N, CA, C, O and CB atoms as a CASP TS submission, in Angstrom:
PFRMAT TS
TARGET T0000
AUTHOR 0000-0000-0000
METHOD Language model
MODEL 1
PARENT N/A
ATOM      1  N   UNK     1       0.807  -1.197   0.000  1.00  0.00           N
ATOM      2  CA  UNK     1       0.000   0.000   0.000  1.00  0.00           C
ATOM      3  C   UNK     1       0.850   1.262   0.000  1.00  0.00           C
ATOM      4  O   UNK     1       0.455   2.270  -0.585  1.00  0.00           O
ATOM      5  CB  UNK     1      -0.918  -0.002   1.186  1.00  0.00           C
ATOM      6  N   UNK     2       1.995   1.224   0.637  1.00  0.00           N
ATOM      7  CA  UNK     2       2.851   2.400   0.705  1.00  0.00           C
ATOM      8  C   UNK     2       3.298   2.841  -0.681  1.00  0.00           C
ATOM      9  O   UNK     2       3.452   4.035  -0.941  1.00  0.00           O
ATOM     10  CB  UNK     2       4.062   2.120   1.580  1.00  0.00           C
ATOM     11  N   UNK     3       3.506   1.880  -1.564  1.00  0.00           N
ATOM     12  CA  UNK     3       3.931   2.227  -2.912  1.00  0.00           C
ATOM     13  C   UNK     3       2.847   2.994  -3.660  1.00  0.00           C
ATOM     14  O   UNK     3       3.158   3.912  -4.419  1.00  0.00           O
ATOM     15  CB  UNK     3       4.306   0.972  -3.682  1.00  0.00           C
ATOM     16  N   UNK     4       1.576   2.634  -3.458  1.00  0.00           N
ATOM     17  CA  UNK     4       0.487   3.347  -4.127  1.00  0.00           C
ATOM     18  C   UNK     4       0.399   4.784  -3.640  1.00  0.00           C
ATOM     19  O   UNK     4       0.181   5.692  -4.442  1.00  0.00           O
ATOM     20  CB  UNK     4      -0.847   2.632  -3.895  1.00  0.00           C
ATOM     21  N   UNK     5       0.564   5.005  -2.353  1.00  0.00           N
ATOM     22  CA  UNK     5       0.510   6.363  -1.809  1.00  0.00           C
ATOM     23  C   UNK     5       1.686   7.187  -2.321  1.00  0.00           C
ATOM     24  O   UNK     5       1.528   8.364  -2.646  1.00  0.00           O
ATOM     25  CB  UNK     5       0.508   6.333  -0.267  1.00  0.00           C
ATOM     26  N   UNK     6       2.852   6.577  -2.391  1.00  0.00           N
ATOM     27  CA  UNK     6       4.032   7.293  -2.882  1.00  0.00           C
ATOM     28  C   UNK     6       3.886   7.627  -4.355  1.00  0.00           C
ATOM     29  O   UNK     6       4.305   8.700  -4.788  1.00  0.00           O
ATOM     30  CB  UNK     6       5.301   6.464  -2.654  1.00  0.00           C
ATOM     31  N   UNK     7       3.299   6.726  -5.132  1.00  0.00           N
ATOM     32  CA  UNK     7       3.129   6.970  -6.558  1.00  0.00           C
ATOM     33  C   UNK     7       2.126   8.091  -6.811  1.00  0.00           C
ATOM     34  O   UNK     7       2.257   8.824  -7.792  1.00  0.00           O
ATOM     35  CB  UNK     7       2.679   5.694  -7.263  1.00  0.00           C
ATOM     36  N   UNK     8       1.127   8.235  -5.944  1.00  0.00           N
ATOM     37  CA  UNK     8       0.119   9.268  -6.113  1.00  0.00           C
ATOM     38  C   UNK     8       0.658  10.650  -5.763  1.00  0.00           C
ATOM     39  O   UNK     8       0.138  11.658  -6.241  1.00  0.00           O
ATOM     40  CB  UNK     8      -1.092   8.955  -5.263  1.00  0.00           C
ATOM     41  N   UNK     9       1.692  10.702  -4.936  1.00  0.00           N
ATOM     42  CA  UNK     9       2.287  11.971  -4.530  1.00  0.00           C
ATOM     43  C   UNK     9       3.453  12.295  -5.453  1.00  0.00           C
ATOM     44  O   UNK     9       4.426  11.543  -5.494  1.00  0.00           O
ATOM     45  CB  UNK     9       2.755  11.919  -3.052  1.00  0.00           C
ATOM     46  N   UNK    10       3.378  13.407  -6.200  1.00  0.00           N
ATOM     47  CA  UNK    10       4.494  13.740  -7.103  1.00  0.00           C
ATOM     48  C   UNK    10       5.731  14.155  -6.319  1.00  0.00           C
ATOM     49  O   UNK    10       5.632  14.661  -5.201  1.00  0.00           O
ATOM     50  CB  UNK    10       4.088  14.866  -8.069  1.00  0.00           C
ATOM     51  N   UNK    11       6.886  13.937  -6.912  1.00  0.00           N
ATOM     52  CA  UNK    11       8.133  14.356  -6.295  1.00  0.00           C
ATOM     53  C   UNK    11       8.158  15.874  -6.159  1.00  0.00           C
ATOM     54  O   UNK    11       7.661  16.595  -7.024  1.00  0.00           O
ATOM     55  CB  UNK    11       9.341  13.862  -7.115  1.00  0.00           C
ATOM     56  N   UNK    12       8.735  16.342  -5.078  1.00  0.00           N
ATOM     57  CA  UNK    12       8.878  17.782  -4.856  1.00  0.00           C
ATOM     58  C   UNK    12      10.018  18.272  -5.740  1.00  0.00           C
ATOM     59  O   UNK    12      11.111  17.706  -5.718  1.00  0.00           O
ATOM     60  CB  UNK    12       9.148  18.113  -3.336  1.00  0.00           C
ATOM     61  N   UNK    13       9.770  19.311  -6.509  1.00  0.00           N
ATOM     62  CA  UNK    13      10.746  19.812  -7.474  1.00  0.00           C
ATOM     63  C   UNK    13      11.463  21.073  -7.004  1.00  0.00           C
ATOM     64  O   UNK    13      11.985  21.834  -7.819  1.00  0.00           O
ATOM     65  CB  UNK    13      10.066  20.085  -8.784  1.00  0.00           C
ATOM     66  N   UNK    14      11.491  21.294  -5.701  1.00  0.00           N
ATOM     67  CA  UNK    14      12.163  22.480  -5.191  1.00  0.00           C
ATOM     68  C   UNK    14      12.761  22.178  -3.827  1.00  0.00           C
ATOM     69  O   UNK    14      12.408  21.192  -3.179  1.00  0.00           O
ATOM     70  CB  UNK    14      11.189  23.672  -5.108  1.00  0.00           C
ATOM     71  N   UNK    15      13.666  23.041  -3.405  1.00  0.00           N
ATOM     72  CA  UNK    15      14.301  22.903  -2.096  1.00  0.00           C
ATOM     73  C   UNK    15      13.534  23.781  -1.116  1.00  0.00           C
ATOM     74  O   UNK    15      13.516  25.005  -1.239  1.00  0.00           O
ATOM     75  CB  UNK    15      15.826  23.298  -2.145  1.00  0.00           C
ATOM     76  N   UNK    16      12.903  23.135  -0.143  1.00  0.00           N
ATOM     77  CA  UNK    16      12.036  23.854   0.793  1.00  0.00           C
ATOM     78  C   UNK    16      12.758  24.979   1.511  1.00  0.00           C
ATOM     79  O   UNK    16      12.213  26.074   1.650  1.00  0.00           O
ATOM     80  CB  UNK    16      11.466  22.899   1.808  1.00  0.00           C
ATOM     81  N   UNK    17      13.971  24.727   1.966  1.00  0.00           N
ATOM     82  CA  UNK    17      14.706  25.751   2.717  1.00  0.00           C
ATOM     83  C   UNK    17      15.023  26.961   1.845  1.00  0.00           C
ATOM     84  O   UNK    17      15.046  28.091   2.333  1.00  0.00           O
ATOM     85  CB  UNK    17      16.003  25.167   3.286  1.00  0.00           C
ATOM     86  N   UNK    18      15.266  26.729   0.563  1.00  0.00           N
ATOM     87  CA  UNK    18      15.558  27.848  -0.348  1.00  0.00           C
ATOM     88  C   UNK    18      14.317  28.717  -0.558  1.00  0.00           C
ATOM     89  O   UNK    18      14.422  29.940  -0.655  1.00  0.00           O
ATOM     90  CB  UNK    18      16.070  27.320  -1.710  1.00  0.00           C
ATOM     91  N   UNK    19      13.154  28.091  -0.627  1.00  0.00           N
ATOM     92  CA  UNK    19      11.906  28.837  -0.770  1.00  0.00           C
ATOM     93  C   UNK    19      11.667  29.684   0.477  1.00  0.00           C
ATOM     94  O   UNK    19      11.344  30.869   0.385  1.00  0.00           O
ATOM     95  CB  UNK    19      10.715  27.877  -1.013  1.00  0.00           C
ATOM     96  N   UNK    20      11.829  29.061   1.642  1.00  0.00           N
ATOM     97  CA  UNK    20      11.657  29.801   2.905  1.00  0.00           C
ATOM     98  C   UNK    20      12.631  30.975   2.982  1.00  0.00           C
ATOM     99  O   UNK    20      12.243  32.085   3.346  1.00  0.00           O
ATOM    100  CB  UNK    20      11.864  28.862   4.118  1.00  0.00           C
ATOM    101  N   UNK    21      13.892  30.728   2.641  1.00  0.00           N
ATOM    102  CA  UNK    21      14.917  31.783   2.691  1.00  0.00           C
ATOM    103  C   UNK    21      14.576  32.929   1.745  1.00  0.00           C
ATOM    104  O   UNK    21      14.739  34.097   2.097  1.00  0.00           O
ATOM    105  CB  UNK    21      16.300  31.207   2.335  1.00  0.00           C
ATOM    106  N   UNK    22      14.105  32.600   0.551  1.00  0.00           N
ATOM    107  CA  UNK    22      13.756  33.639  -0.420  1.00  0.00           C
ATOM    108  C   UNK    22      12.610  34.500   0.087  1.00  0.00           C
ATOM    109  O   UNK    22      12.668  35.728   0.023  1.00  0.00           O
ATOM    110  CB  UNK    22      13.383  33.012  -1.765  1.00  0.00           C
ATOM    111  N   UNK    23      11.573  33.849   0.589  1.00  0.00           N
ATOM    112  CA  UNK    23      10.426  34.599   1.105  1.00  0.00           C
ATOM    113  C   UNK    23      10.840  35.459   2.286  1.00  0.00           C
ATOM    114  O   UNK    23      10.412  36.608   2.396  1.00  0.00           O
ATOM    115  CB  UNK    23       9.293  33.646   1.516  1.00  0.00           C
ATOM    116  N   UNK    24      11.667  34.918   3.168  1.00  0.00           N
ATOM    117  CA  UNK    24      12.147  35.678   4.324  1.00  0.00           C
ATOM    118  C   UNK    24      12.986  36.872   3.887  1.00  0.00           C
ATOM    119  O   UNK    24      12.918  37.933   4.507  1.00  0.00           O
ATOM    120  CB  UNK    24      12.964  34.777   5.254  1.00  0.00           C
ATOM    121  N   UNK    25      13.780  36.712   2.821  1.00  0.00           N
ATOM    122  CA  UNK    25      14.616  37.814   2.335  1.00  0.00           C
ATOM    123  C   UNK    25      13.780  38.980   1.815  1.00  0.00           C
ATOM    124  O   UNK    25      14.268  40.106   1.719  1.00  0.00           O
ATOM    125  CB  UNK    25      15.546  37.320   1.237  1.00  0.00           C
ATOM    126  N   UNK    26      12.528  38.708   1.483  1.00  0.00           N
ATOM    127  CA  UNK    26      11.615  39.746   1.007  1.00  0.00           C
ATOM    128  C   UNK    26      10.777  40.330   2.134  1.00  0.00           C
ATOM    129  O   UNK    26       9.858  41.116   1.900  1.00  0.00           O
ATOM    130  CB  UNK    26      10.705  39.188  -0.068  1.00  0.00           C
ATOM    131  N   UNK    27      11.115  39.926   3.395  1.00  0.00           N
ATOM    132  CA  UNK    27      10.449  40.503   4.551  1.00  0.00           C
ATOM    133  C   UNK    27       9.133  39.841   4.943  1.00  0.00           C
ATOM    134  O   UNK    27       8.334  40.437   5.665  1.00  0.00           O
ATOM    135  CB  UNK    27      10.206  41.924   4.298  1.00  0.00           C
ATOM    136  N   UNK    28       8.901  38.629   4.478  1.00  0.00           N
ATOM    137  CA  UNK    28       7.661  37.918   4.805  1.00  0.00           C
ATOM    138  C   UNK    28       7.960  36.587   5.478  1.00  0.00           C
ATOM    139  O   UNK    28       9.077  36.073   5.418  1.00  0.00           O
ATOM    140  CB  UNK    28       6.822  37.690   3.542  1.00  0.00           C
ATOM    141  N   UNK    29       6.937  36.050   6.115  1.00  0.00           N
ATOM    142  CA  UNK    29       7.020  34.730   6.716  1.00  0.00           C
ATOM    143  C   UNK    29       6.372  33.718   5.770  1.00  0.00           C
ATOM    144  O   UNK    29       5.606  34.083   4.878  1.00  0.00           O
ATOM    145  CB  UNK    29       6.335  34.708   8.116  1.00  0.00           C
ATOM    146  N   UNK    30       6.694  32.445   5.982  1.00  0.00           N
ATOM    147  CA  UNK    30       6.185  31.385   5.126  1.00  0.00           C
ATOM    148  C   UNK    30       5.201  30.504   5.887  1.00  0.00           C
ATOM    149  O   UNK    30       5.546  29.936   6.924  1.00  0.00           O
ATOM    150  CB  UNK    30       7.336  30.542   4.574  1.00  0.00           C
ATOM    151  N   UNK    31       4.012  30.395   5.390  1.00  0.00           N
ATOM    152  CA  UNK    31       3.030  29.486   5.954  1.00  0.00           C
ATOM    153  C   UNK    31       3.399  28.060   5.550  1.00  0.00           C
ATOM    154  O   UNK    31       3.924  27.832   4.460  1.00  0.00           O
ATOM    155  CB  UNK    31       1.589  29.850   5.480  1.00  0.00           C
ATOM    156  N   UNK    32       3.127  27.116   6.425  1.00  0.00           N
ATOM    157  CA  UNK    32       3.455  25.731   6.142  1.00  0.00           C
ATOM    158  C   UNK    32       2.770  25.188   4.909  1.00  0.00           C
ATOM    159  O   UNK    32       3.321  24.335   4.213  1.00  0.00           O
ATOM    160  CB  UNK    32       3.106  24.888   7.304  1.00  0.00           C
ATOM    161  N   UNK    33       1.561  25.678   4.628  1.00  0.00           N
ATOM    162  CA  UNK    33       0.849  25.154   3.463  1.00  0.00           C
ATOM    163  C   UNK    33       1.461  25.616   2.142  1.00  0.00           C
ATOM    164  O   UNK    33       1.202  25.012   1.101  1.00  0.00           O
ATOM    165  CB  UNK    33      -0.603  25.570   3.521  1.00  0.00           C
ATOM    166  N   UNK    34       2.262  26.671   2.168  1.00  0.00           N
ATOM    167  CA  UNK    34       2.965  27.094   0.952  1.00  0.00           C
ATOM    168  C   UNK    34       3.989  26.037   0.563  1.00  0.00           C
ATOM    169  O   UNK    34       4.107  25.676  -0.608  1.00  0.00           O
ATOM    170  CB  UNK    34       3.655  28.472   1.157  1.00  0.00           C
ATOM    171  N   UNK    35       4.722  25.547   1.545  1.00  0.00           N
ATOM    172  CA  UNK    35       5.791  24.584   1.300  1.00  0.00           C
ATOM    173  C   UNK    35       5.244  23.167   1.144  1.00  0.00           C
ATOM    174  O   UNK    35       5.665  22.437   0.246  1.00  0.00           O
ATOM    175  CB  UNK    35       6.808  24.628   2.435  1.00  0.00           C
ATOM    176  N   UNK    36       4.320  22.776   2.002  1.00  0.00           N
ATOM    177  CA  UNK    36       3.852  21.393   2.022  1.00  0.00           C
ATOM    178  C   UNK    36       2.607  21.143   1.171  1.00  0.00           C
ATOM    179  O   UNK    36       2.259  19.992   0.907  1.00  0.00           O
ATOM    180  CB  UNK    36       3.570  20.988   3.428  1.00  0.00           C
ATOM    181  N   UNK    37       1.951  22.189   0.752  1.00  0.00           N
ATOM    182  CA  UNK    37       0.764  22.031  -0.086  1.00  0.00           C
ATOM    183  C   UNK    37       1.154  21.730  -1.525  1.00  0.00           C
ATOM    184  O   UNK    37       2.319  21.881  -1.893  1.00  0.00           O
ATOM    185  CB  UNK    37      -0.105  23.289  -0.028  1.00  0.00           C
ATOM    186  N   UNK    38       0.216  21.315  -2.328  1.00  0.00           N
ATOM    187  CA  UNK    38       0.508  20.915  -3.709  1.00  0.00           C
ATOM    188  C   UNK    38       0.621  22.072  -4.706  1.00  0.00           C
ATOM    189  O   UNK    38       1.073  21.866  -5.832  1.00  0.00           O
ATOM    190  CB  UNK    38      -0.551  19.985  -4.178  1.00  0.00           C
ATOM    191  N   UNK    39       0.223  23.265  -4.317  1.00  0.00           N
ATOM    192  CA  UNK    39       0.124  24.367  -5.290  1.00  0.00           C
ATOM    193  C   UNK    39       1.473  24.778  -5.878  1.00  0.00           C
ATOM    194  O   UNK    39       1.581  24.978  -7.088  1.00  0.00           O
ATOM    195  CB  UNK    39      -0.517  25.568  -4.635  1.00  0.00           C
ATOM    196  N   UNK    40       2.496  24.908  -5.042  1.00  0.00           N
ATOM    197  CA  UNK    40       3.805  25.352  -5.540  1.00  0.00           C
ATOM    198  C   UNK    40       4.392  24.325  -6.489  1.00  0.00           C
ATOM    199  O   UNK    40       4.878  24.678  -7.563  1.00  0.00           O
ATOM    200  CB  UNK    40       4.774  25.607  -4.375  1.00  0.00           C
ATOM    201  N   UNK    41       4.351  23.070  -6.106  1.00  0.00           N
ATOM    202  CA  UNK    41       4.882  22.023  -6.970  1.00  0.00           C
ATOM    203  C   UNK    41       4.084  21.954  -8.275  1.00  0.00           C
ATOM    204  O   UNK    41       4.659  21.731  -9.340  1.00  0.00           O
ATOM    205  CB  UNK    41       4.853  20.660  -6.248  1.00  0.00           C
ATOM    206  N   UNK    42       2.762  22.143  -8.195  1.00  0.00           N
ATOM    207  CA  UNK    42       1.914  22.129  -9.391  1.00  0.00           C
ATOM    208  C   UNK    42       2.269  23.294 -10.318  1.00  0.00           C
ATOM    209  O   UNK    42       2.282  23.136 -11.539  1.00  0.00           O
ATOM    210  CB  UNK    42       0.420  22.197  -8.997  1.00  0.00           C
ATOM    211  N   UNK    43       2.558  24.464  -9.735  1.00  0.00           N
ATOM    212  CA  UNK    43       2.932  25.623 -10.559  1.00  0.00           C
ATOM    213  C   UNK    43       4.253  25.368 -11.279  1.00  0.00           C
ATOM    214  O   UNK    43       4.390  25.681 -12.461  1.00  0.00           O
ATOM    215  CB  UNK    43       3.038  26.897  -9.690  1.00  0.00           C
ATOM    216  N   UNK    44       5.213  24.805 -10.575  1.00  0.00           N
ATOM    217  CA  UNK    44       6.513  24.501 -11.180  1.00  0.00           C
ATOM    218  C   UNK    44       6.352  23.450 -12.271  1.00  0.00           C
ATOM    219  O   UNK    44       6.908  23.587 -13.361  1.00  0.00           O
ATOM    220  CB  UNK    44       7.516  24.012 -10.108  1.00  0.00           C
ATOM    221  N   UNK    45       5.591  22.406 -11.974  1.00  0.00           N
ATOM    222  CA  UNK    45       5.352  21.350 -12.952  1.00  0.00           C
ATOM    223  C   UNK    45       4.657  21.907 -14.192  1.00  0.00           C
ATOM    224  O   UNK    45       4.984  21.523 -15.315  1.00  0.00           O
ATOM    225  CB  UNK    45       4.511  20.224 -12.332  1.00  0.00           C
ATOM    226  N   UNK    46       3.702  22.808 -13.991  1.00  0.00           N
ATOM    227  CA  UNK    46       3.003  23.425 -15.119  1.00  0.00           C
ATOM    228  C   UNK    46       3.935  24.224 -16.015  1.00  0.00           C
ATOM    229  O   UNK    46       3.850  24.144 -17.241  1.00  0.00           O
ATOM    230  CB  UNK    46       1.898  24.322 -14.615  1.00  0.00           C
ATOM    231  N   UNK    47       4.820  24.990 -15.404  1.00  0.00           N
ATOM    232  CA  UNK    47       5.805  25.771 -16.178  1.00  0.00           C
ATOM    233  C   UNK    47       6.696  24.839 -16.987  1.00  0.00           C
ATOM    234  O   UNK    47       6.948  25.076 -18.168  1.00  0.00           O
ATOM    235  CB  UNK    47       6.670  26.655 -15.240  1.00  0.00           C
ATOM    236  N   UNK    48       7.168  23.781 -16.344  1.00  0.00           N
ATOM    237  CA  UNK    48       8.052  22.836 -17.028  1.00  0.00           C
ATOM    238  C   UNK    48       7.330  22.082 -18.138  1.00  0.00           C
ATOM    239  O   UNK    48       7.904  21.851 -19.202  1.00  0.00           O
ATOM    240  CB  UNK    48       8.633  21.846 -16.030  1.00  0.00           C
ATOM    241  N   UNK    49       6.080  21.698 -17.904  1.00  0.00           N
ATOM    242  CA  UNK    49       5.313  20.996 -18.935  1.00  0.00           C
ATOM    243  C   UNK    49       5.112  21.868 -20.170  1.00  0.00           C
ATOM    244  O   UNK    49       5.199  21.382 -21.298  1.00  0.00           O
ATOM    245  CB  UNK    49       3.957  20.558 -18.382  1.00  0.00           C
ATOM    246  N   UNK    50       4.845  23.149 -19.958  1.00  0.00           N
ATOM    247  CA  UNK    50       4.698  24.071 -21.090  1.00  0.00           C
ATOM    248  C   UNK    50       6.012  24.205 -21.853  1.00  0.00           C
ATOM    249  O   UNK    50       6.021  24.234 -23.084  1.00  0.00           O
ATOM    250  CB  UNK    50       4.226  25.454 -20.602  1.00  0.00           C
ATOM    251  N   UNK    51       7.121  24.287 -21.119  1.00  0.00           N
ATOM    252  CA  UNK    51       8.437  24.404 -21.760  1.00  0.00           C
ATOM    253  C   UNK    51       8.763  23.145 -22.558  1.00  0.00           C
ATOM    254  O   UNK    51       9.309  23.226 -23.659  1.00  0.00           O
ATOM    255  CB  UNK    51       9.533  24.663 -20.705  1.00  0.00           C
ATOM    256  N   UNK    52       8.431  21.994 -22.007  1.00  0.00           N
ATOM    257  CA  UNK    52       8.659  20.734 -22.711  1.00  0.00           C
ATOM    258  C   UNK    52       7.825  20.689 -23.992  1.00  0.00           C
ATOM    259  O   UNK    52       8.315  20.284 -25.046  1.00  0.00           O
ATOM    260  CB  UNK    52       8.318  19.531 -21.799  1.00  0.00           C
ATOM    261  N   UNK    53       6.581  21.101 -23.894  1.00  0.00           N
ATOM    262  CA  UNK    53       5.714  21.141 -25.071  1.00  0.00           C
ATOM    263  C   UNK    53       6.249  22.064 -26.145  1.00  0.00           C
ATOM    264  O   UNK    53       6.187  21.749 -27.333  1.00  0.00           O
ATOM    265  CB  UNK    53       4.324  21.575 -24.680  1.00  0.00           C
ATOM    266  N   UNK    54       6.768  23.190 -25.734  1.00  0.00           N
ATOM    267  CA  UNK    54       7.316  24.150 -26.700  1.00  0.00           C
ATOM    268  C   UNK    54       8.554  23.585 -27.392  1.00  0.00           C
ATOM    269  O   UNK    54       8.715  23.714 -28.606  1.00  0.00           O
ATOM    270  CB  UNK    54       7.662  25.476 -26.001  1.00  0.00           C
ATOM    271  N   UNK    55       9.435  22.951 -26.592  1.00  0.00           N
ATOM    272  CA  UNK    55      10.645  22.358 -27.174  1.00  0.00           C
ATOM    273  C   UNK    55      10.265  21.278 -28.197  1.00  0.00           C
ATOM    274  O   UNK    55      10.820  21.229 -29.294  1.00  0.00           O
ATOM    275  CB  UNK    55      11.551  21.756 -26.058  1.00  0.00           C
ATOM    276  N   UNK    56       9.322  20.425 -27.827  1.00  0.00           N
ATOM    277  CA  UNK    56       8.896  19.362 -28.736  1.00  0.00           C
ATOM    278  C   UNK    56       8.232  19.933 -29.987  1.00  0.00           C
ATOM    279  O   UNK    56       8.435  19.423 -31.089  1.00  0.00           O
ATOM    280  CB  UNK    56       7.935  18.410 -28.023  1.00  0.00           C
ATOM    281  N   UNK    57       7.441  20.988 -29.817  1.00  0.00           N
ATOM    282  CA  UNK    57       6.788  21.617 -30.964  1.00  0.00           C
ATOM    283  C   UNK    57       7.802  22.204 -31.938  1.00  0.00           C
ATOM    284  O   UNK    57       7.534  22.331 -33.133  1.00  0.00           O
ATOM    285  CB  UNK    57       5.834  22.706 -30.493  1.00  0.00           C
ATOM    286  N   UNK    58       8.963  22.556 -31.412  1.00  0.00           N
ATOM    287  CA  UNK    58      10.025  23.100 -32.256  1.00  0.00           C
ATOM    288  C   UNK    58      11.011  22.028 -32.700  1.00  0.00           C
ATOM    289  O   UNK    58      12.083  22.342 -33.217  1.00  0.00           O
ATOM    290  CB  UNK    58      10.763  24.200 -31.519  1.00  0.00           C
ATOM    291  N   UNK    59      10.651  20.764 -32.501  1.00  0.00           N
ATOM    292  CA  UNK    59      11.469  19.661 -32.985  1.00  0.00           C
ATOM    293  C   UNK    59      12.716  19.403 -32.161  1.00  0.00           C
ATOM    294  O   UNK    59      13.677  18.821 -32.663  1.00  0.00           O
ATOM    295  CB  UNK    59      11.862  19.917 -34.384  1.00  0.00           C
ATOM    296  N   UNK    60      12.718  19.826 -30.907  1.00  0.00           N
ATOM    297  CA  UNK    60      13.882  19.622 -30.039  1.00  0.00           C
ATOM    298  C   UNK    60      13.538  18.718 -28.875  1.00  0.00           C
ATOM    299  O   UNK    60      12.398  18.682 -28.413  1.00  0.00           O
ATOM    300  CB  UNK    60      14.409  20.958 -29.522  1.00  0.00           C
ATOM    301  N   UNK    61      14.545  17.983 -28.404  1.00  0.00           N
ATOM    302  CA  UNK    61      14.397  17.211 -27.180  1.00  0.00           C
ATOM    303  C   UNK    61      15.003  17.949 -26.002  1.00  0.00           C
ATOM    304  O   UNK    61      14.792  17.567 -24.851  1.00  0.00           O
ATOM    305  CB  UNK    61      15.043  15.840 -27.331  1.00  0.00           C
ATOM    306  N   UNK    62      15.744  18.989 -26.279  1.00  0.00           N
ATOM    307  CA  UNK    62      16.402  19.766 -25.236  1.00  0.00           C
ATOM    308  C   UNK    62      15.556  20.986 -24.890  1.00  0.00           C
ATOM    309  O   UNK    62      15.265  21.817 -25.750  1.00  0.00           O
ATOM    310  CB  UNK    62      17.818  20.195 -25.681  1.00  0.00           C
ATOM    311  N   UNK    63      15.167  21.084 -23.625  1.00  0.00           N
ATOM    312  CA  UNK    63      14.430  22.251 -23.161  1.00  0.00           C
ATOM    313  C   UNK    63      15.448  23.364 -22.895  1.00  0.00           C
ATOM    314  O   UNK    63      16.428  23.166 -22.177  1.00  0.00           O
ATOM    315  CB  UNK    63      13.580  21.923 -21.871  1.00  0.00           C
ATOM    316  N   UNK    64      15.206  24.502 -23.470  1.00  0.00           N
ATOM    317  CA  UNK    64      16.114  25.634 -23.330  1.00  0.00           C
ATOM    318  C   UNK    64      15.456  26.761 -22.556  1.00  0.00           C
ATOM    319  O   UNK    64      14.241  26.765 -22.361  1.00  0.00           O
ATOM    320  CB  UNK    64      16.566  26.131 -24.700  1.00  0.00           C
ATOM    321  N   UNK    65      16.259  27.711 -22.118  1.00  0.00           N
ATOM    322  CA  UNK    65      15.739  28.847 -21.347  1.00  0.00           C
ATOM    323  C   UNK    65      14.625  29.560 -22.084  1.00  0.00           C
ATOM    324  O   UNK    65      13.649  29.995 -21.473  1.00  0.00           O
ATOM    325  CB  UNK    65      16.853  29.830 -21.031  1.00  0.00           C
ATOM    326  N   UNK    66      14.765  29.684 -23.393  1.00  0.00           N
ATOM    327  CA  UNK    66      13.745  30.397 -24.173  1.00  0.00           C
ATOM    328  C   UNK    66      12.399  29.678 -24.159  1.00  0.00           C
ATOM    329  O   UNK    66      11.378  30.292 -24.470  1.00  0.00           O
ATOM    330  CB  UNK    66      14.214  30.570 -25.610  1.00  0.00           C
ATOM    331  N   UNK    67      12.373  28.404 -23.809  1.00  0.00           N
ATOM    332  CA  UNK    67      11.126  27.656 -23.735  1.00  0.00           C
ATOM    333  C   UNK    67      10.337  28.001 -22.484  1.00  0.00           C
ATOM    334  O   UNK    67       9.123  27.800 -22.435  1.00  0.00           O
ATOM    335  CB  UNK    67      11.405  26.169 -23.773  1.00  0.00           C
ATOM    336  N   UNK    68      11.024  28.521 -21.472  1.00  0.00           N
ATOM    337  CA  UNK    68      10.336  28.907 -20.244  1.00  0.00           C
ATOM    338  C   UNK    68       9.562  30.179 -20.453  1.00  0.00           C
ATOM    339  O   UNK    68       8.913  30.667 -19.528  1.00  0.00           O
ATOM    340  CB  UNK    68      11.321  29.076 -19.098  1.00  0.00           C
TER
END
């Protein structure tokens, strides 16, 4: 059963401490749901999926900065 739960949860694509540090550097505090909730990871995944689609549409397998 543990494998099914792990498969349903996507890998985190960011470093939590770096996100907290960045937000703190801007003078704000970080709510736990920002880091542990699915929204941030979903936003990052969405950006990457669009970049991958653009690279493929242009006949490339390499995602480049311009695809972001």
